[in-house]
C-alpha positions in Angstrom: 0.0 0.0 0.0 1.4 3.4 -1.1 1.0 5.8 1.9 2.6 8.6 -0.2 0.1 8.4 -3.1 -1.0 11.8 -4.3 -4.4 12.9 -5.7 -4.7 14.0 -9.3 -5.3 17.7 -9.5 -7.7 17.5 -12.4 -9.7 14.9 -10.5 -9.8 17.2 -7.5 -11.2 20.0 -9.6 -13.9 17.8 -10.9 -14.8 16.8 -7.4 -15.1 20.4 -6.4 -17.4 21.2 -9.3 -19.6 18.3 -8.3 -19.8 19.3 -4.6 -22.9 21.4 -5.2 -21.8 24.3 -2.9 -22.9 27.8 -4.0 -20.1 30.1 -5.3 -21.0 33.5 -4.0 -17.7 34.9 -2.4 -15.7 37.6 -4.0 -12.3 39.1 -3.2 -13.8 41.7 -0.8 -15.7 38.9 1.1 -12.4 37.0 1.4 -10.5 40.0 2.7 -13.2 40.7 5.3 -13.3 37.0 6.1 -9.6 37.1 6.8 -9.9 40.2 8.9 -12.8 38.6 10.7 -10.8 35.6 11.5 -7.5 37.3 12.5 -8.5 40.5 14.2 -10.1 39.6 17.5 -8.7 37.8 20.5 -5.1 38.6 19.4 -5.5 42.3 19.2 -7.9 42.7 22.2 -6.2 40.2 24.6 -2.9 38.7 23.5 -1.3 42.0 22.7 -1.2 42.9 26.4 -0.3 39.5 27.6 2.6 39.1 25.2 3.9 42.6 26.1 3.7 42.0 29.9 5.1 38.4 30.0 7.3 38.0 27.0 8.4 41.0 24.9 7.6 44.3 26.6 7.2 47.2 24.1 9.1 45.0 21.5 5.8 43.1 21.1 5.6 45.1 18.0 8.5 43.1 16.7 6.8 39.9 17.8 3.9 40.7 15.6 6.1 41.6 12.7 8.0 38.3 13.0 4.8 36.3 13.2 3.4 38.3 10.3 6.5 37.6 8.3 6.3 33.8 8.9 2.6 34.0 8.0 3.4 36.1 4.9 6.0 33.6 3.6 3.6 30.7 4.1 0.8 32.8 2.7 2.6 33.2 -0.7 2.9 29.4 -0.8 -0.7 29.1 0.0 -1.6 31.6 -2.7 0.2 29.6 -5.4 -1.5 26.4 -4.2 -4.9 28.1 -4.2 -4.4 29.0 -7.8 -3.5 25.4 -8.7 -5.9 23.5 -6.5 -8.9 25.8 -5.9 -10.6 23.2 -3.5 -11.7 23.3 0.1 -9.3 21.8 2.7 -6.5 24.4 2.9 -3.1 22.8 3.7 -4.6 19.4 3.9 -5.7 19.5 0.2 -2.4 21.1 -0.8 -0.4 18.3 0.9 -2.5 15.6 -0.7 -1.7 17.1 -4.1 2.1 17.4 -3.5 3.5 15.3 -0.6 1.1 12.3 -0.3 -1.8 10.9 1.6 -0.2 10.2 5.0 1.3 13.7 5.2 -2.0 15.1 4.2 -3.9 13.2 6.9 -1.5 14.4 9.6 -1.8 18.0 8.4 -5.6 17.7 8.3 -5.6 16.0 11.7 -3.7 18.9 13.1 -5.9 21.5 11.4 -8.9 19.8 13.0 -7.2 20.2 16.4 -6.4 23.8 15.6 -9.9 24.8 14.7 -11.6 22.8 17.4 -9.4 23.9 20.3 -9.2 27.5 19.1 -12.9 27.8 18.6 -13.5 26.5 22.1 -11.0 28.9 23.6 -12.5 31.9 21.7 -16.1 30.9 22.7 -14.9 30.8 26.3 -13.3 34.2 25.9 -16.5 35.6 24.3 -18.4 34.4 27.4 -15.9 36.2 29.7 -16.3 39.5 27.8 -20.1 39.3 27.8 -20.2 38.4 31.5 -18.0 41.4 32.2 -20.2 43.7 30.1 -23.3 42.6 32.1 -21.4 43.1 35.3 -20.5 46.7 34.3 -24.2 47.3 33.6 -25.1 46.1 37.1 -26.4 42.6 36.1 -24.7 39.7 37.8 -25.0 36.5 35.8 -25.0 33.2 37.9 -21.4 32.1 38.4 -22.4 28.4 38.1 -23.7 28.9 34.6 -20.9 31.1 33.3 -17.9 29.0 34.4 -16.7 25.4 33.8 -16.6 22.8 36.6 -12.8 23.2 36.9 -13.3 26.8 37.8 -16.0 26.1 40.4 -19.0 26.4 38.1 -21.3 23.9 36.4 -21.5 24.9 32.8 -20.5 27.8 30.6 -23.8 28.5 29.0 -22.9 31.8 27.1 -20.0 30.0 25.3 -22.4 27.2 24.2 -25.1 29.6 23.1 -22.8 31.7 20.9 -21.4 28.6 19.3 -24.9 27.3 18.5 -26.0 30.6 17.1 -23.1 31.0 14.8 -23.4 27.4 13.6 -27.0 28.2 12.7 -25.8 31.0 10.4 -23.2 28.7 8.9 -25.8 26.0 8.1 -28.1 28.6 6.5 -25.4 29.5 4.0 -22.1 31.4 3.4 -24.1 34.4 2.0 -25.9 35.0 5.4 -22.6 34.3 7.3 -20.6 36.8 5.2 -23.3 39.5 5.8 -23.0 39.0 9.5 -19.2 39.0 9.3 -19.3 42.3 7.3 -21.3 44.0 10.0 -19.2 42.7 12.9 -15.9 43.4 11.1 -17.1 47.0 10.6 -17.9 47.4 14.3 -14.6 46.1 15.5 -12.5 48.1 13.0 -14.4 51.2 14.2 -13.5 50.2 17.8 -9.8 49.8 16.8 -9.7 53.2 15.1 -11.5 54.8 18.1 -8.7 53.4 20.3 -5.9 54.7 18.0 -7.6 58.1 17.7 -8.0 58.6 21.4 -4.8 56.9 22.7 -2.4 57.8 19.9 -1.9 61.5 21.0 -1.3 60.3 24.6 1.7 58.1 23.7 4.7 58.7 26.0 7.9 57.3 24.4 9.3 56.8 27.9 7.0 53.8 28.2 9.0 52.2 25.4 12.1 52.1 27.6 13.5 49.5 28.0 12.3 48.5 24.6 13.4 44.8 24.8 13.3 44.1 28.6 13.4 40.3 28.1 15.9 40.3 25.3 15.5 38.9 21.8 14.5 35.5 23.2 11.5 37.2 24.8 10.6 38.7 21.4 10.9 35.3 19.8 8.8 33.7 22.6 6.2 36.5 22.2 6.1 35.9 18.4 5.4 32.2 19.0 2.6 33.0 21.4 1.0 35.9 19.4 1.0 33.6 16.3 -2.3 32.5 17.8 -3.6 35.8 16.6 -3.0 34.9 13.0 -4.6 31.5 13.0 -7.8 32.7 11.3 -5.8 33.5 8.2 -5.7 29.8 7.2 -9.6 29.7 7.1 -9.6 31.9 4.0 -8.0 29.0 2.0 -10.9 26.7 3.0 -13.4 28.8 1.1 -12.2 27.7 -2.4 -15.3 25.9 -3.4 -17.6 28.8 -2.5 -15.5 31.5 -4.4 -16.7 33.0 -7.7 -13.1 32.9 -9.1 -10.9 31.1 -6.6 -7.7 31.0 -8.7 -7.8 34.8 -8.9 -9.5 35.9 -5.7 -8.0 33.6 -3.1 -4.4 34.9 -3.4 -5.7 38.4 -3.3 -7.9 37.7 -0.3 -5.2 35.9 1.7 -2.4 38.4 1.1 -4.6 41.4 1.3 -6.1 40.5 4.7 -2.7 39.5 6.1 -1.1 42.8 5.2 -4.0 44.8 6.7 -4.1 42.7 9.9 -0.3 42.9 10.5 -0.4 46.7 10.1 -3.3 47.0 12.6 -1.5 44.7 15.1 1.7 46.6 15.0 -0.2 50.0 15.3 -2.2 48.8 18.3 0.8 47.2 20.0 2.8 50.4 19.6 0.1 52.7 21.0 -0.9 50.3 23.8 2.7 50.0 25.1 3.2 53.7 24.6 0.3 54.9 26.9 0.5 52.2 29.6 3.6 50.6 31.2 3.9 47.2 29.7 4.1 45.6 33.2 0.4 46.4 33.8 -1.0 44.9 30.6 -1.4 41.3 31.8 -5.2 41.4 32.0 -8.1 40.1 29.9 -9.0 43.5 28.4 -5.7 45.5 27.9 -7.1 47.8 25.2 -10.1 48.9 27.2 -7.9 49.1 30.3 -5.5 51.4 28.5 -8.3 53.8 27.6 -9.6 53.8 31.2 -6.0 54.4 32.4 -5.8 57.7 30.4 -9.3 58.8 31.4 -11.5 57.7 28.5 -14.2 55.6 30.2 -16.8 56.0 27.4 -14.2 55.1 24.8 -13.3 52.0 27.0 -16.9 50.9 26.9 -17.1 51.3 23.1 -13.9 49.3 22.6 -15.3 46.6 24.9 -18.3 46.3 22.6 -15.9 46.2 19.6 -13.9 43.5 21.3 -17.1 41.3 21.7 -17.9 41.8 17.9 -14.2 41.0 17.1 -14.2 37.8 19.0 -17.6 36.9 17.5 -16.2 37.1 13.9 -13.1 35.1 14.9 -15.4 32.3 16.2 -17.6 32.5 13.1 -14.6 32.1 10.8 -13.0 29.3 12.8 -16.3 27.3 12.9 -16.5 27.8 9.1 -12.9 26.6 8.6 -13.4 23.6 10.9 -16.4 22.4 8.9 -14.6 22.7 5.5 -11.6 20.7 6.8 -13.9 18.0 8.0 -15.8 18.1 4.7 -12.6 17.7 2.6 -11.4 14.8 4.7 -14.7 13.0 4.8 -15.1 13.4 1.0 -11.7 11.7 0.6 -12.6 8.8 2.8 -10.3 9.8 5.6 -13.2 10.0 8.0 -16.7 8.4 7.4 -18.0 9.8 4.1 -21.6 9.9 5.3 -21.0 13.2 7.1 -20.0 15.2 4.1 -23.6 15.6 2.7 -24.6 18.9 1.3 -28.0 20.4 2.5 -30.6 20.2 -0.3 -31.8 23.8 0.3 -28.9 25.8 1.8 -26.1 24.0 -0.2 -23.8 23.8 2.9 -22.1 20.8 4.5 -24.6 20.8 7.3 -23.7 17.5 9.0 -20.1 18.3 9.6 -21.0 21.9 10.6 -23.4 20.5 13.2 -21.0 17.8 14.5 -18.2 20.4 14.8 -20.6 22.7 16.7 -21.5 20.0 19.2 -17.8 19.2 19.9 -16.8 22.8 20.3 -19.9 23.5 22.5 -19.0 20.5 24.8 -15.4 21.6 25.2 -16.2 25.3 25.7 -19.1 24.5 28.1 -17.4 22.0 30.3 -13.6 21.8 29.9 -10.9 24.2 31.0 -8.9 25.3 28.0 -5.7 26.5 29.6 -2.4 25.8 27.9 -4.1 23.4 25.5 -4.8 26.4 23.3 -1.0 26.6 22.6 -1.5 23.4 20.6 -3.4 25.4 18.1 -0.2 27.4 17.4 2.0 24.3 16.7 -0.7 22.7 14.6 -1.1 25.7 12.4 2.7 26.3 12.2 3.2 22.7 11.2 0.6 23.1 8.4 2.3 26.2 7.1 5.6 24.4 7.3 4.3 21.5 5.2 2.6 23.8 2.7 5.9 25.7 2.1 7.7 22.4 1.4 4.8 21.2 -0.8 4.9 24.2 -3.1 8.6 23.6 -3.8 8.1 19.9 -4.4 5.3 20.6 -6.9 7.5 23.1 -8.7 10.0 20.2 -9.2 7.5 17.4 -9.9 5.1 19.3 -12.1 6.8 22.5 -13.4 4.3 22.9 -16.3 1.2 23.1 -14.2 -0.8 26.2 -15.0 -0.3 28.7 -12.1 -2.5 31.8 -12.2 -0.5 33.0 -9.2 3.2 32.1 -8.9 5.0 32.5 -5.6 7.7 35.1 -6.3 11.3 33.9 -5.8 9.9 30.6 -4.6 13.4 29.2 -3.8 14.0 32.0 -1.4 10.4 32.4 -0.1 9.9 28.7 0.5 13.0 28.1 2.6 12.2 31.4 4.5 8.7 30.1 5.3 10.1 26.7 6.4 12.8 28.4 8.6 10.5 31.1 10.1 7.7 28.6 10.9 10.2 26.1 12.3 11.8 28.8 14.4 8.5 29.8 16.0 7.7 26.1 16.7 11.1 25.7 18.3 10.2 28.6 20.7 7.0 27.0 21.9 7.1 25.4 25.4 8.2 21.7 25.7 4.9 20.7 27.1 3.2 21.9 23.9 5.6 19.7 21.9 4.8 16.7 24.0 1.1 17.1 23.5 1.7 17.7 19.8 3.6 14.4 19.4 0.9 12.5 21.4 -1.8 14.0 19.1 0.1 13.1 16.0 0.6 9.5 17.3 -3.1 9.2 17.9 -3.7 10.4 14.3 -1.3 7.8 12.9 -3.2 5.0 14.7 -6.5 6.3 13.1 -4.8 6.6 9.7 -3.5 3.0 9.7 -6.6 1.6 11.4 -9.2 3.3 9.3 -8.3 6.0 6.8 -5.8 4.3 4.6 -8.2 1.4 4.0 -11.2 3.6 3.3 -9.4 6.3 1.3 -10.9 6.8 -2.2 -7.5 6.4 -3.7 -7.3 2.9 -2.1 -10.5 2.0 -4.0 
């Protein structure tokens, strides 16, 4: 049995045409989807945590390093998306270039990434909403807003927001993108309010020392804030619902990544310029900074924007999770019965529902904690493999039509491999241990089920 067999690209295109999903996403939708998936928890929470615990004011450099790694991998993704305009992201790209067993492990890690990250974001959404109610004088029952490990019974707000967004996703991408556009507009407005109010108050003395934890702190911060860029991968999962995927996917991915990186650096610079970095280790650093300089109303507006921002991140993550499941089930890697398309809404409703249930259970009952760091290593490994895959495909199939070609691929590819590998190296050892265990479980599933039921095996 050939575990490194690859799927024929023309056959994959025919499968995509036969999927029955509605093609209604344009380049603007993709850019907004990317912003919706990237700008959220990272900018409203992780910026402060990374500054206080890892990089200090040099957290700006941490975001640039992470953005650079994402950008190098993004160029590889962009070329792949013009060759293989099919749902599945790095899973599909690996299947076309590096072989089935590599693709399965990549897909297995992407499933972990989307599921764990969605659960963590849903729990974060619950925390923000609970805090908003408290500031309005309404105390929600502790038992129903915290998981058992934290002394509660069940986190109901986290479950409810997951169910609501999954309802929109089942109804169709058109409805989901409309909701995403509205929420992205609100959170961008919140970010610009923060920059407008806090920008003039920047005190450059707060940037000294600029690198209090040394460059190792900057690198560690970059590995942690990479969590903020995870939603970028979800844009690549939209291929079968794009009007012109070969043209629009590269533009959507690169465009959203550039905009998000600029916003992250700007917010990180202003945030550490108005507040000493040592005081930013709190769940709402942006709103805290505005209160610190006396803008209480602005703080409330940013809090609302943060809730909208986290909502769009969860929406995009749930969307991406369903498309990865869909691609893997269609290939026989997991039971094919769950990849059915709804007769009316033309969406993969079964995998969307299954993913929603899993995320709801984790967010409602389980403590997320450091497990969320596994999402970072899962995504970085997918980017790493995609960068290798694009170089392999250049050697194996140099004559393939490529509507977008990764510029200077023999420089960009190794840079993507090195930068993603470097960020993985800087993650805690506990994360590596969990990652190896998760991959081992995946291999057991592959050899026990997937390789036998794979469509290529038949």
